[in-house]
N, C-alpha and C positions, 0 to 999 in steps of 0.2 A: 687599134687592137690587133693582136697577132691572129693570123689565120689558125684555125683549129680543125682537126679531122674528126668530124662528128660521128663517123662510123666506128671510130676507135677511141671514143671519149672515155677517159678514166676519171675516177673520183678525185684523184690528185689534181688533174687538170681543171676540174670544176672549182676546186679550192683555190688554185693558184691564179685563176684568171683575173680576179679583182679582190681588193681587200674585204669587200662586203658582198654577201648574198642576201638580197632583199627577201624577207619573209612576207608574202603577199596574201591577203584575204580579200577575195573579190565576191561581191554580192550582185553585181550587174555585169552581164556579158558585154554590154556596150562599152564598159570601161577598160576591158582587157587589152585591146589593141592600142589605143592611145596611151595607156599606162606603160605598156611594154616599150613603145617607141620613145616615150619620155625618159625611161630609165636607160635605154641604149644610147640616147643622145647625150646622157650624162656620163657615159663610159662604163655602165654596168649592163652586162648581157646575160649573165647566169641568173635566171629568174626562178625563184621557188614559189609556185602557186600552191597554197595549202588546200588540201581536200577537206576543208572545214565548212564549206557551203554547198548547197545543191547545184550551184552554177559552176563550180570549180572545174569540172572536166570540160565543159563547153568553153570555158575561158582558156584552158590549156590548148584545146583544139583550135580556137580562133587565133591565138598567138602563134602556134606552130605553122598555121597556114598563111598568115598575113604579115608576120614580122620575122622573115628568115634570118635577119641579123641577130635575133635573140636566140639564146639557148634555153629552152623552156624545160623546167623540171617540176616534179610534183612533190609537195611536202605533206606531212601528216599521213604518210603511208603506213597503215597499221595492220594490213592483212595482205595475203596473196592476191585476193580479188582487187584490192586497191592498186597494187602494182600492175596487174594485168590491164585494168581499166585505164590507168595513167599512160601506159605504153601505147595502148590502142588509140588514145586521144592525141598522141604525138609527143608525150614527154620524153626527154632524152636523158634524164637522171632522176633519182628519187632520194628523198630525205625522210627519215622516220623518227618519231619521238622516242622510240625505244628499239629493242632488237629482239626478233625471234628467228629461229632457223627457217620457218616457213616464209617469212618476208625476204630473208636473204636468198633463199632458193628461187623464189618467184622473180626477184629482180635479176638474178643471174640468168634465169631461163628467158626472161624478156629482153635481156641485153641492156638493162638499166644499171649504170653505175650507182651504187647506193652509199649514202652517208648515214649509217645507223646511229641512233641516239643512245648515249650512255651517260650514266651519272655515278657509277661506282667502279671500283677496280675489277670486281667479278664480271660486270657487264662488258668491260673492255676485253677481258680474257675470253669471254664467250664469243664476242664478235671476231676477235683476232683468230680464234680457233677455226672459224669458218672462212678465214682468208681476208678479213676486212681490217685495213690498217689506217684508213682515213675515216674518222668518226666525228659525229656531232656531239658536243658536250651540252647536255640540256637537262634541266633548266640551269643555265650557267651561273647566274648570280645567286639563285636560291640554293644551289647544290655545293657552293664553295668558292665560286669565282676564280680569279687568277691565282690565288694562293693554292687552290687544289691542283690546278694545271701545273704549277711549279713543282708541287710534290710528286705528281705523276711523271714528270720528265725523267726521273731516276729509273723506276722500275719499268716504265713504258716508253723508253727512249726512242723506240722505233715506230711510235704512233703519232699521227698528225691529227690535230683537232680543229673543228669549227665550233667555237662556243656560241650558243644561241640562247636567248631568254634573259631579258632585262638589259640587253646591250643598247648603248646610245652612242651618238657621235662623241660624247664627252669621255665615256669610259672605254670605248673600243680600242684606243691606242694602248691602254695598259695590257690588253690581251694580245694585240698584234705585235707587241714588243717581245713576246715569249717565243723562243725558238720552235716549240712544238705546236704553235698556232699558225695556220696557213691563211685563214680568213675568219671572219665572224659572220654570224647571221643576225639580221636586224629588221624590225618592222618600222623603224623610224623613217625609212626612205619613202614609205607609202602611207602617209597619214590619211585617216578616213575622211577628214574634213576636206582635204585637198582633192581627193578622188570624187567626193560627193558634188563638188562644184566645178569639177573639170579643170582644176588649176595644174595643168601638166607642166607649165614652166617652173612652178615651185618644186615639183617632183624631179625635174631635170636638174635643178639647182642642188637638191639634196643628194642626188646620185653623183653629181660632179664633186661635191664635198667628200662623199664617201670614197669615190674612186681615187682621190688624192691622199687618203690616209697612208701613212708609211708602215711598212712591215719590217 
């Protein structure tokens, strides 16, 4: 993997590092470090730990401290308080399911590159108005899939997308073939049953497959 300047990390660099950003839900802090190491071993180091569980911030903190080769980010950032807490825990980037000016400002103030979530043309325009050109398309499959991204490539020719929501190893190539898609987000890299039984080798294999997807 290429070296990266974490002090000057950009949203575009987060997107371009690997074809897939894993969308991670952690219920057990003890799983955080071995999971991160398993993903990095498979060639995936941009890790989005979603703020969907009470343990999420502690998991981010553990990975930030113990897996320096990982670049840990916070997902499901829905408020300024979420952004601030994520930054304090050691997150180096943020991903949100939607976009508000408050979240955008909080991420800028905290120095967190943000991938704001959008699902409509108006939301893209609002995010771009605030200086964001690397966006998360969510929920991708439910909101229109690759056909909508193709349609957006005309009016929003200067926007890069990370589609997330319903993505799999099977359909990810359809999205990655689009010129306005830099990466995809997916939860298939971290199946709950593999984490529950500590099958880190399986997660490394899934990460290896994902890292080899073509863009």
